[in-house]
C-alpha positions, 0 to 999 in steps of 0.5 A: 486490543480485541481478543484473537478470534479462534487461534489456529492450531500449532500444526496449522501454524507450522504448516503456514510458516513453513509453506511461506518459507518454502515459497522463498527457498528457490530464490535463496538456493538460486542466489547462494548457489550462484545459479542464473536461470532465464530472466522469466524464471528469475521473475517468478522465483524472486517475485515469489520470494518478495511475496513471501517476505511481504507475508512474513512482514505482515505477520510480524507487524500484526504480532507486534501490534499487540503491544502498540496502542491504537491508531499508531499501530495501524500506521506502523502496520501499513508501513511495514506491510509495504516495505517490499515495495520500498525495497524494490523502489530504492533498488531502482533509484540506487542503481539509477545513480550509475545506470541512468535507465534504472532511475525511470523504473524507480518512478515506474514502481512508485507510480504503479504501486500508488495507483494499484493501491487506490484504483484496485485496492480501494475498489476491492474493499468495496467488492469484498464488503458487498460479497460479505453482506450477501453471504450473511444475508443468504445465511439468514434467509433474508431475515433476522439479525444478519439481514439487518446487517446486510441491506443497511451496510451497502457502502464502505464507511470510515471512522471519524479517526480516519480524518487524520489520514485524509487530512494528511493525504490532502496535504501530500496530494498538493505536494505530489504535483511539485515533481511533475511541475519541476521535472524532478523529485528533488531533495527539497520535496523529499524533506517536506514529504518526510516532515509530513509523514513524521507529523502524521505519525505524531498526530495518530500517536495522540489518539493512542489511548482510544479503544482498538477494535483490531482482531488478529487472524490466522498466524498472528492470532496464535502468536499474540497469545504468547507471553510478551517476551516470546511474542516479541522474539517471534515478531523479531524473527519474522522481520529478520527473515523477511529482511534476509529474503529481500536482500537476497531477492530484490536486486535479482527480481528488479533486474529480471523484470527489465530483462524480461521486458526487453526479451519479450519485446514489451515495454520494460517501463510498463512491465516493471510498473505493473508486476513489481507492485503486484508482488510487493503489495498482494498481502496487504491487499488480501488482508484488506479484502478479508477484513471487508469480507468480515464487514470490518470495512473501516479497518480495511479501508483504513489500512489501505488509506494509511498505506497510501499516505506513507507511499505518497510521502515517505516512499517518494522521499526515499528516491532522491536520497537512494539515487544520491547514494548510488552515485547520482545527484541530489535530485532524481530527474524525470523525463516527459514520460515519467512526468506524465506518470507522476501527474496521473498518479497525483491526479488519481490521489486527488480523485481518491481523496474526494471520494473518501472525504465524507467518510463514505465510499459508495459502490458507484464511487468504487466503480468510477475509481476502478474503471479509470484505473483499468482504462490506463491498461487499454490506453497506455499512450502518453497522451491518454495519460494526460487525458485520464489525469484531466478527468481525475482532476475534473471529477476530484476537484468538483467533488471536493468543492461540493464536500468542502465542509468535509475537507475542512474537517479533515484539514483541521486534524492536521492543524488542530488535532483533537484527542479521542476522535472515533 
């Protein structure tokens, strides 16, 4: 672990923690006091609480990361940071067991989260890196050491170790088309996806002894300076508080989104697909942007790439089991609209994989990814989804064919891992 960079003062630490808890306070008061404000107010109140929980989870995970070795820490951090997204998705799937309409919202939040992460998140890293380079170049007046770091760092570059994530994402991308072909997220595909994720964790754990360039910032930078026992207590407290907030807020937030969509006369499916992932994943997106802005682009894109792997495997796998626990069958059914959403998300996964497979994410590639993500809001129709899916697949497969050697190297990490790749 790298030394924490300029830990904040104790007063600043307390202000930030208190401020984060205050954001969640209205949701706790509303729930404990049995209050029932309007649906729109509940979206704001409980959405803010979900955001608060996500921030606490991120801080706790970064603090715990001080005692977790190497790449495995990145995978654990990426999973922990998006647990609020899991909570919302599992709630919809569970409730769908007795309220059939809710099962559609499980597919909405799952596909929305995945597309937001790739289409917006990866492009955000490229933009933040460009701004960070410009900042350093301007500071040095266009000459000297900072200027050398500027023009030479135009593109986001991944480390060789990220071939592990890319290899497993390629495997998950293939499996991700099965729900669209079968019209259901079945227990059998869930088991396969869980196996893929477990194998992924085992692979990244093999690289646990390699040097970790991670440097904590802000609240975690202060907490990691504590003795190990106190550090673990702080991390456990963060996890516990976040869990309590999620238990208090997830159901009310999920229900309020649906009611708000109906009351506003808008499409509830699209509203859930857009707003739930934004609230749940905002902290990890901001962290990735800050890392890229500090020219730590490999760490930034690596965090989001690991999040994509767990959301395209473990998150999908949770849904049929939550649906079954809620009183439904062993497979979560998908109607024609949900099938098209899953197909579009799987196609975007192929496109995103193809653009990262050579370990360089160019600015024009980020622009293409973002434009194809943004178009879905301008053309929300089901036929437009199929056209977008076709475009993503056409570009994705064409690029993968051209970069087949890079794809082969990534898949080799799945079949025959190498220890110590950097």
